[in-house]
N, C-alpha and C positions, 0 to 999 in steps of 0.2 A: 504494500500500500504506500509506504513512504517513498519507494523507488518511483512509483507512478507519479506521485505528487512532485518529486524532485525533477523528474524528466519533463513533466508538463511545464514546470516553472522555467526550466532551461529553454524550452521551445518558445515560451512567451518572451523571455528576455532576449533571445536571439532574434526573434521576429521584430522586436522594437528597435533594434539597432541597424536594420537594413536601410540602405539609402533609398530615397524616393526615386521612382522611375520618371516621374514628370514633375520636377521641382517648380516649374513655372506656375503650376496650379495652386501653389501656396504663396505666390508673390502678388501683392496688391498692385504693383506697377503694371504687371501683365494684364490684370483685369481692367485697369484704367484704359490701356490701349485697346483691349478687346471691346470694351463698351463703346469707345469712340468709333471703332471700326464698324460696329453694328449700327450705330447712329448714322454714320455716313452712308451705309448701304440703304437704310430706310429713307433717308433724305433723297438719295438718288432715285429710288423707286417712286417716291412722291413727285419729284420734279419731272420724271419721265411721263407720268400720268398728266401732269399739268401741261407739258409740251404737246402731248397728244390732243388734249382738250383745246388748247389754243389753235393748233393746226386745224382741228375740226371747225372751230369758229371762223377761221380764215376762209376755209373752203365753202362754208355755208353762209357766209356773210354777204349781204347785198354789197354791191360795189360802191358804196359810199366811201369816198376817199379818206375822210377823217377816221371813220370806224375801222377800216382796214389797216390804216397806218398805226392806230393804237395797238391792234392785235399783233402787227409785225414787230413793233417796239417791245411789246410784252414777250413775244417769242424770242427775240434777240436776247433780252435780259435772262429769260429762263435757260437758254442755251449756254450763256456765260456762267450762270449759277451751276448748271449741270457739269460743265467742264471743271469748275473749281471744286465741286464735290467729288468728282472722280479723282482729281489730284489729291484731295484730302484723304480719300479712301486708300489710295496707293501709299500715301505717307504713313497712315496708321497700320497698314498691312506690313510695310517694311519695318516699322518700329516694333510691331508685335513679333515678327520673325527674329529681329535682332535681340529682343528681350528674352525670347526662348533660349537662344544660344548663350546669351550672357548668364541667364539663370542657371543653365546646366553647368557652366564652368565655375561660377561663383559658389553654387551649392556644393560641388565636388570639393572645392578648397575648404569651405566651411565645415563640411562633413568630416574631412580628413583631419582638420585641426580642432574638431569638437567645438566649434563656435556656433552661435545661434544663426539661423537662417530662416527667412530673409532678414538681412541686416536692418534694424530699425533706423539707424542713422542714414542709410541710403534712401529709405522711404521719406524721412523728414526732409532731406535735401531735395528729393524729387518733388515733394509737395510745395516747397518754397519756390523752386524753379517754375512749376506749373502755375502757382499763384501769381508770380510776376508776369508770366506770359498771358495769363487770362485776365490781367488787369486789376489784380488785387491792390496794386500800389497806385492806381490812377487817382485816388482821392488824396493826393499829396497836398499837405498844407504847410506853408512856410512857418506859420505861427506855431503849429503843433511841433514841427521839427525843432524850432528854436527852444520851445518849452522843454522838449525831451532832452535836448543837448545840455541845456542849463541845469536840468535835474541831475543828469549824469555827472556834470562838472561838480555840482554841490556834493554829491556822494563821493566822488573821487577826492575832493578837497578834504572832506570829513575823514576819510580813511587815511590820508596822508598825515593829517594832524594827529590822529590817534596813534599812528605808528611812531611818530617822533617823540611822543610823551611817554 
């Protein structure tokens, strides 16, 4: 009985230390890119439907010059939007593919050195980068910046005084 218990314990312990086959499935950065890729695909599908609808309006519209011109301008804008969305989709697909490769190599290194994975510092840096790209810093205020800097200066001066005494 004790041998069976010991054997089952060893199997469970050995099973817990095996490396992941698909480490990217534990990475939040991978899921960020995957979500944006899916959003791009959906936006492309929606835009294609809009283009078909606009084309149908152009074909069925009476030949009033102003009305036809509006539909042609709309069609032009929709085609530009579709092109941009297709580029965006390609970008996210490439980033997703790169992230899978990066995750595999980083996970292997982390697993061999017994470090946590995914690295929480990498995700924090990624969130900061994405926040800056997405415009989190657009509400920049000179007054707020001066206030923050003066607060930091006061704290630094206070620390220096306490060190000298």
